[in-house]
N, C-alpha and C positions, 0 to 999 in steps of 0.2 A: 473222468471225474475231475472236476475243476474245483479247487479250494479258493475261498475268498481271501484276499490279502488282509482284510480287516476282521479282527476278532472283537467281539463285544467284551467290554470291560466295564467294571464299576459295580455299583450297588443296584439291586432291584428296588422298586418302590416300597415293598413290604419290609425289606431289611433296613432301608433308610428310615422308615417310620419307627421300627423297633429300636434302632440306634438312637434316634432323637428322643424316644420315650424313656430310654435308660438314662440318657444325659439329663433330661428334665427331672426324673425321679431323684437322682443323686444330687442334683442342684437344690431341689426342694429339701432334701434331707439335711444338707449342709446349712441351708438357711434357717432351718428349724432348730438344729442342734447347736449351731455356733453360738447364739446368745446364751444358751444354758451353760456352756463351758466358759464363756466370758464371765458370767455371773459367778461361777465356781472359782475362777481365779481370784475374784475379789474376796470371796470367803476365805480362801487360803491366805491371802495377804493380810486380812484382818486377824486371822488366827496366829500367823507368824508374829505380827506386831504385839499381840497380847502375850505370846510366849516369851518374847524378848523384853518384856517390861521388867524393869528392875524390881526386886523383891516380890516377884509373882507368888512365891511360895508362902508369903506371909499374908496374902490377901484372902478375904472371905469369898464364899461362893457368890454372894450377891454383888460384891465389888467386881469380880471377874466377869460375871454375866453382864453387868452394867457397862463395863469397859468394852466388851465384845459387841453388845447391841449398839453402843454409840458409834463404833467403827463401822458396823453394818449400815447404820443410818447415813453416816458421812459418805460412804461409798455406794449408796443406793443398791444394797444387796437385796435381792428378792428371793422368795421361795424358802427361806430359812426362818423358822419360828422358834420361840423359846422352848417348845416341846421337843425340838430336834437337837437341842444342846444338853449334854449331860456333863455336869461338873462335879468332881469329887475333890473337895478341898479339906485338907487336914493341916495342922501346923507342920511346916517343912515339906509338904507334898501337895502337888496339884495335878489332877488329870482332867483334861477336857476332851470330849468326843462330840463330834457333830455328824449325825447321820440324817440324811434327807434324800428324797427322790423327787424327780420331776417327770410328769407324764405330759408329753406334748402331742396333741392330735395332729395327724398328718392330713388324711382325707378319709371321709366316710368313717368306717369303723377301724381304721388303721392308725395306731398310735405308737410313739416311741417312748420307752421308759429308760431314764438315766438315773442311776443310783450313785450316791457319793458317801464316802466315809473319810473324815479327816479328824485329826486329834494330836495331842501332845501330852507328855508327862514331864513334870519338872520337880526336882528335889528327890529325896530318898524316902522310901516307904517306912 
């Protein structure tokens, strides 16, 4: 019995196709989800700016909402509407919550759902 000094090594065609398919899927996932998280970082920055506004606890609900929406417009924030923003403003106390979600279609009937919840409280109740 004679053994060959050369052993076959490497990937078969099927395993190579599966590996390339996995790489393509995760690349597409990152390309679809990346902009959603980039947009969310702009929402967080606008919310932080409103939270750090001087005398935020003395402002009315309409003033806080207007300030937040102006910051969203300046930063080209997408996907957040006034229905997603909940503001509770009383003299000496402010609570702002932003709850929104984004559904991004991937291919066919496959979609990705991303949910966000951000907010802050200022002052004493």
